[in-house]
C-alpha positions, 0 to 999 in steps of 0.5 A: 255741144248744144245743150240737150235740155232735161227730158220733162219725165225727170222731174217726175223722179225728183221725188224718189227717196235714194236709198243709199247713204248719202256720205258714201254715194259718189253718183246722183240718183237721177243720173242712174236712173236717166242712163237706165231708161234710156239705155233700156230705150236703146236696146240694152236688158242687163247692167253690162249693157247698160252701164256699157250705154252710158260710157259710149255715150257719156259726151251726150249725157253730159249735156242734160246730167251732172255726172260728177263721176263720170259713168257708174258701174254694172255693179254700181247699177245693179244695186242702186235698183236692188235697193231703191223702194218699189213703190215709190218707183211706180208712185213716179209712173203713175205720174208720169202718165198721169201728167203726160197722157191726161187728156184719154178718154175713158175707154176698155182697160185691161187688168192681168198678170205676167210673171217674170219667170227668171226673177226667182232664187232658189239659193234664197227661196225667193219666188218669181214676181207676178206683175199686175199691169193695168193696158189702155188697149186703145192708146196702147199705154200701161196705165199702173202696174204692181207686184205680188209675190205668187200668181196665187196673190193676184187675187189682193194685188188687182184691188191695190192696183185699181185703186190709184187708177182713175177708172171713172167711165171706163170697161175694166176687162180681168179674166177669172181670178179677177171674179172676185165680188169685192173687185167688183165692188171697187170697180162700181165704186169707183164708177167704172164698168165691167166685163169679168170672165167666168170660170170654176173659181166661183162655186156654181157661178160658172156652170149655172150661166153655161146652163142657161145659155145651154138650154137657151141656144137649144131651144134657139132663143124662144122667150130670151132676149139676146143680141148677137155679134159674129167676126171673121178674121184670118192670117196664114192659113188660119180662119177664126169665127168668133160668135159673141151673145148677151143677154140682160136676163140676170133675174134668175141669179139667186145671188145676183145682189152680191154682184154690184150692179150685174146687168148682163151676161155673156157668151164667146163661141171661138171657131178655129180652121187652122189647115183641116182642123177645127177647134171650138172654145166657149167662155161665159162673162159677167158685166155692169154693162147693158145687153149689147153684143157689140160692146162686149165683142168690144170690151172682151176681144179689147182684153186680149191686147194687153196678152198680144199687145204688151207681154209679148211685146216685154217677152219679143222686144224686151226679154223679160222673160230672159232676165236673170235680174232678180237680187233686192227689189232690182227686178221689180223697177226694171219691169218698172223701168220697161213699162216706161220705155213701152210708153214712149215707144208707143206714143210715136205715132210717126214709127214705121217700125217695131218695138224692137227696131225702135229700141235699136233706133234709139241706140242709133239716133240721139235726135230720136231718142230726145224725140221719145223722151219728150224734147 
C-alpha cells in the first residue's frame, strides 16, 4: 500500500505528556490520539466504536502510524484519555488552530458555555462538565475551549479562555453571564470590542437601561440620538421580525466609568409569528462599539451562531449530550477531539452535505479522510 504520509496536525500532539508509566506501555500515545480523532471524524462516538474503527482500518493506519502492537483495546483508549492532562490537550488544540487558520481576519467571536449533560457521575459526586467555547462566527471555527466544573463557574472560566485567544480587532459577544466588569476590562486590554447582553445579574443596571429605552420609545426618541435597523426572516410557517436600536447616549449612567470603553447601548425587539400565535421578546445590551444598528445586528445575530452552529451541531451530529463517557478527564478530552473534528469538517468548502453526512463519508472514503486531515 502506498504510504499516505503523516497528517500535519500530528506535529501538534508531539508535546503532549504521556500520563502512563513508560515501561508498561504497549501503544504509542500519538497512535491512540490520532486513531481517536480519525474515528470520531468517521462517526464513532464511544470507545468500543473507536477501537472497532481502528481494527477495521488498521492496514490504512499503518501507512502513517507505527502501531507496534496493533490497535489498542477500547479499555486502553478510555483509560489513556481519562489520564491525559486536559490543559495540555487544549494547548495542542490552540497551537493547531493558530497554525492552520493563522490568516483569519478579525471578526465576531461568540463566547458561550454548554453542559455535557451525561458527564456527571452520581457514584463519585462528580457534577456534569460545562465547557466554555469561543466560536468564530464568520469562519465557523472553534477557536478554543476551557472547562468549568459547574455552570456557575462560567464567570471564572471566561477570563481564562479569553487570555489564550488573539482578540485584537475582534468583537467579543457574551450572554449575561459574561456581563462582569473584570471581563470587560480584559477584553479592552486585549484590544477588542464587546457586545454583551444584560440580565438581572448586575444590580439595577439592566432595569435602568430598560427604563431608558422605554422612556425614549414612548417619546418617539425625541431628543435621543439613535439608529435603527430591521430584519425579517421566515421559513416553515414561522416569521420573525427583529428591530435593532442603538444609541450613544450613555453619559446618564452613573457607573459608566466602571465599565471600560462603554460607548453605546442596544435594544433588540423580536416579534415571532407562528400560525396565529405572536410572541414578543426584548433584550438589552452594552457595547464598546459606536452606535451603529447594522453592526449591532451583525454582532448579536452572530452570537446565536454558537448555539445554532456549534452547540446544536455537537448534539445532533456528534450526539454529545448522549455520551456517557465520564471517567477521569475523558469527557473533557473527548469534547476537545469533537472540536478538532468539527473544525476539520467545517473547513471543507467542497462538501455538499451536512456534518453528520460528512462524518459518514470520512468513514467510507479514505481519500476524503486524508483531505480532512490536511494531506
